[in-house]
C-alpha positions in Angstrom: 50.3 11.3 -32.3 54.0 10.4 -33.6 56.3 13.4 -34.3 57.9 13.1 -37.7 61.2 14.7 -38.4 63.0 15.4 -41.7 65.1 12.3 -40.8 62.6 10.0 -41.4 62.4 10.9 -45.0 66.0 10.5 -46.1 67.0 7.5 -48.0 69.9 7.1 -45.7 70.8 5.9 -42.3 70.8 8.6 -39.7 71.6 8.0 -36.1 71.5 10.8 -33.5 73.4 10.3 -30.1 73.6 12.4 -27.1 76.8 14.0 -26.0 77.8 11.2 -23.9 77.4 8.4 -26.8 73.9 7.2 -25.8 71.9 6.4 -29.1 68.7 8.4 -28.9 67.2 8.0 -32.5 67.7 5.8 -35.7 65.4 6.5 -38.6 63.9 3.2 -40.5 66.9 2.9 -42.7 69.4 2.9 -39.8 67.4 0.5 -38.0 67.3 -1.8 -41.0 71.0 -1.3 -41.7 71.8 -2.4 -38.1 69.1 -4.9 -37.7 71.7 -7.7 -37.2 73.4 -5.7 -34.6 70.1 -5.3 -32.7 68.1 -2.7 -34.6 65.9 -0.8 -32.3 67.4 -2.4 -29.3 70.3 -0.2 -30.0 68.5 2.9 -29.0 69.5 3.6 -25.3 73.0 1.8 -26.0 76.2 3.9 -26.2 77.4 4.4 -29.7 81.2 3.9 -28.1 80.3 0.3 -27.3 79.3 -0.5 -30.9 83.0 0.4 -32.3 86.0 -1.6 -31.8 89.4 0.1 -31.2 90.8 2.1 -32.8 87.3 3.5 -34.1 86.3 3.8 -30.7 88.9 6.3 -29.3 88.8 8.2 -32.6 84.8 8.6 -32.3 85.3 9.5 -28.8 87.8 12.3 -29.5 85.8 13.6 -32.3 82.5 13.8 -29.6 84.8 15.5 -27.1 86.4 17.8 -29.7 83.3 18.4 -31.7 85.2 17.6 -35.0 83.3 16.7 -38.2 84.6 13.3 -39.8 83.4 12.7 -43.5 84.9 9.7 -45.2 84.1 6.9 -47.5 84.2 3.1 -47.3 83.8 0.2 -49.5 82.1 -3.1 -48.7 82.1 -5.7 -51.3 81.1 -4.0 -54.4 79.2 -0.9 -52.6 80.6 2.3 -51.8 79.4 4.4 -49.0 79.8 7.9 -47.6 79.7 8.5 -43.9 79.3 12.1 -42.1 79.8 12.4 -38.7 78.9 15.8 -37.2 79.0 16.4 -33.3 78.0 19.4 -31.5 74.6 19.9 -33.2 71.5 20.3 -30.9 68.0 18.7 -31.2 66.0 20.9 -28.6 68.6 21.5 -25.8 70.1 18.1 -26.1 73.6 18.0 -28.0 74.0 15.3 -30.5 76.1 13.7 -32.7 74.5 13.4 -35.9 75.7 10.6 -38.4 74.6 10.0 -42.2 75.5 6.8 -44.1 74.6 6.6 -47.6 75.4 4.9 -50.7 77.9 7.2 -52.7 75.6 6.4 -55.9 72.6 8.1 -54.2 74.7 11.3 -53.0 76.5 11.9 -56.1 73.7 13.1 -58.3 72.7 15.5 -55.6 76.2 17.0 -55.4 76.5 17.3 -59.4 73.1 19.4 -59.2 74.5 21.5 -56.6 77.7 22.7 -58.7 
């Protein structure tokens, strides 16, 4: 029987990486988003190998120092918000949690919380 996690229900890309950078989980949205980069074949790869400099060094430092990084990017006419949170745990495995979502999906939620 397949285990279901809350990450499967989110309408945003969720990727979990072990403390050494190994990608251990990608929800369906993440698999679809990174399909051209390998999709499911990325599970087991190192997330650091997926990032060119200077992003690689910044991500490595963030993992080592367990510092959260939240930022927005624009690609064409799409704005996205990215939240990277190292130091979390899934069971006894320390993980880096990465959310990526269109800003338009996130903003209505933020407005309701205020």
